[in-house]
C-alpha positions, 0 to 999 in steps of 0.5 A: 372913768369909774374906778374903785378907790382904796377905801372900797377895795378889799385886800386879798391875798390872791386875786379873784378869778376873772369873768370869762370872755368866751368858751376857752376862758370859760372852760379855764375859769370853770376848771380852776373854780371847781378843781376838775380839769377833765373834759377841757376843750381842744382849741379850734384851729380858727381861734383868733390868736389875739382875741380876748377869749384866747388871751384871757384863757392864756393869762389866767393859766399863766397866773398860776405860776405867779400869785394864783387865784383866791380859792384855787388849788395851788397844785393846779399849776402843774396839772397835765390837762391845763398844761396841755391846753396852755400849750395849744393856746401858746402854739396859736399865739406864737405862730401868729407872732412869728408870721407878724414880725420880720425875722432878723439875726443882728441884735447889735443893729437892732439895739442901735436902731432902738437907741435912736431917739425919735423927735416925734411919734404917735404912741401914748407917751407922745400923746400925753406929753402935749394933749390927753386928759387926766381921765384918759391917763388914768385909763392908761394906768389901768391898762399898764397895771397888768404889767407894772404890778408884776414888773420884773417877775416874768423876766426873772424866770430867765435867770437860771437859764443864763450863765456867766456875765449875762446872768450876773448883769441881768440879776443886777438890773433885776435887783434894781427892779426889785428895789435894791433890797428895799421893799418900799422901792420895789417898782411894783410897789411904786406902781401901786403907790401911783395907782393909789395917788391917782385914785385908782384900784391898786389891787393886783389884777384889779383891772383884769376884767376891763382891759383889752385883748391887746393889753393882755397880749403884751403881758402874755408875751413876757410870760410866754418867753419867760416860762420856756427855756427854748425862748430864753433868747427872746426873753432877753431881747424883749427885756433889753428892748424895754430898757432901751426904749423906756427912758425917753418914753418915761421922760415924755410921761413925766412932762405930761404928768407935770403938765396935768399937775399930777400927784407926785407919786405918779411923777416919781414912778416915771422919773425913777425909770428915766434915770434907772433905765438909762443905766440899764440900757448899757448893761443890757446891751453890752453885758447881757445881750453881748455876753449871751450871743457870744456864748450862744450865737444861735440865739441871735435870731430869737433875741431880735424876735423878742425885741420886734414882738415887743414893738409889735404888740405894744403898738397894737395895744397903744393903737386900740387905746388911742383910737378909743380916746380920739372917738371920745370913748373909754378904752376900758371894757364896761 
């Protein structure tokens, strides 16, 4: 795997715009680089909702609400034409998701099912626990960097949309994600430390041009939920599912990292999540989801939707990576 090292990475206040992957993402990148948003295209109805062109266009538009891009006017975050295009892209994405996962309306049963620890599995954490190479694990880190270098941020958009105990407990969990008041312990920083220790590019969005559409979709899902008040139930369900399933998966990755003799910074990131997320699971189950559904019972189906879409897209991304590795190929774009 060829990667940039910290010595060859130029620090940037904001990331560079990505290379386009098709007409939609090209139109977005051109509009942002020139500041001209007139003439943005309509989204064809037959556009592949999980294709890289749509997912990259959507990711780029969402990024305006995070750190933006180098040389791009910050005021474009609220440009009406860009928002119109984003809404059209979101509609295709959301329609696909609603058709891809079974509906449900019992968050407690869903969380109970997620809490049953499996004795076997086929995802990346199982793969790396017993097999898999260091180069493949570094590719996994590159994919995951699109989320972990903004860990906690997409869900934080939900905070002002909550009330009472759900808000208080959600903020308590996010407080841990953001290092408990200590900058060096912010989980985003712990991930950057992991990347540096592994000899990878720790720059924010450093691998945006190299990850799959499926990887982009997993992060776009969080932004979609977080940026829409109407989807606040899904955002909470998504976050709860992460916290419930993270601890066992992190423990398997710790075992795999130790098997490979990985740098301690890499082990530390996942060891931190084994402990923290076991506590977060209980807080999310009872104090966040429980209180939210008690206050707004009509949100129960969306809470389940958020949980199931996390599993759906994570599985697609994992299958794409594992299939490449089993063929002896790289999972990253050239």
